[in-house]
N, C-alpha and C positions, 0 to 999 in steps of 0.2 A: 659670294657676301664681301661687303665692304663695311668698314667703320668709319663713318664721317663725324670726322668732329668739328662742333660749329663753333668758331670764335663769336663774340658777341654779335661783331657786323653783319657778321651772316644769319644769325639766329634771330637779330631785330627784323631780317626781312621776311621771315616766316608770318610775323603779326603784323606789320607795318607796308604797305605796298610802297616799294622803291625799287631801283633796277636790280635784279637780279632776283625777285620773289617768285618770278613764273618759274623761274628754273629751280628754283628749292622747294618749291612746292609739288614739282614732277617728282623732284628726287624722292621726299618725303614717301610718298605714294607707295614704294617698293615696301614689299612684305619680307624683301630677304636681307635687306639692308639695317644695319643700327645707326643710330645717332648719339654723340655723346656730347655734352657739354663741360665746362669745369663749374665747380659749385659757385665758386663767385660769380659767374655769369649773369646771377639773378640780381646784383648788386648792379652791374654794369646794362643790365636791359632794363631796369627800374630806373637809372640814369636816364636813359637814351629816351624812354617814355615820358618821362616828366619834363626832360627838356624839350619836348616837343610839343608837350600838353602847355608849358610856359610861354613857347613862341606862337602858341594859337594854333599848332596844324593839326591838332586833336584836342577835342572836347575832356573834360577830367572825367566825365564817364566812362568814355572809350579808353580813358588810360587805365581808370580802374579794372577796366572788363579786361585788358591785355595783360595787365601784372596778375591778376587771378588766374587767367588763362595759361599765362609761362609758368604757375606756380604748380598748377595742374600738370602741365604736362612735364614739368622737372619730376614729379614724381612716378607720372603712368607713362610717359613714351620716352621721356630723354635715360639714356646711362649716365649718372651723373661722376664726373671723375671728382674725388676729394681732393683739396687745398691742403697737400700733406707737407712734412718738412723736404722730403724729397723732391716735390714740384717747385718748392722755395729754394731750395739749394740749385736747381736745373736752373731757374729763373737767373741767379745771381752770376750763375755760368754764360748765359745767355747775352746777358747785359754787360759783360767783359769783352763778347765776340762781335755784338753787334749795336747799333745805334737805335734804340728799341724805347718804347716809353715803359713804366713798370709795369702797369696790367698788360700790356702784352706780351713782353716777357715772359709773365706767367701764364698768360694764356696759351702761347707756343708751348712751353714748357709742360703744362698739364697734357698737350698732346703726344709732347715727344714719351713722358712717363708713361704712359697709357699705350701707345707703339710698342714700348718695350715691355709691357706686360703681355702684350698679345703678338709675339714676333710673327705668328704664321697669318694674321689677320690683315687684309688689308688696310690701311689706314689712312685717311684722306682728310688733309687740313682743309677746311672751309672757310674761307675770310675774304672780306674787299678791303683790305688794307693793303697798300702798295709796299711800303717798307716790312711791314710784316709778313709778306708772300715772300718777298726778296729772301727774309732771314731764314723762313722756313725752306724754301727751296736748298739754301747754302748749308742748310744742316741735315740735307736729305730727305725731306719730308714731300709726300705727293700733295699738291696743292691743287682747289677747286675756287676758283674766283666765278661765282655765280652772275655778277655784273658784267663780267667780261664776257659772257655767251650771250647776252641780249643785246 
């Protein structure tokens, strides 16, 4: 059994078809594995959906549906990692070691804190952002880039 930690670039792929969607959909069919997101992912997810709506890639109705579906899955499907003081401290440490955007450091920190709280569980950081993938690998985290597999 594995614990897949979905960074926002990966979580979006479950709702909007883009490179990596097929692999993630196959992955989530597993009854054995668990899937986690950081609680702040809801903010980044909504931002990604609304940006696509404003760009004309998706309709306003579809955007509203996706936001509602994600909110439901946040309660019913995903393990939600809280944005704690510990996550923020690790985020700051990551920014000292890696060239990351703030939210990316927070996402990786959430995964690291979750991994530390369940050391016997295989934790996999699922992400499609190359600089963030490289930082995660340097931190010793197993990484899956669903877009690279297609």
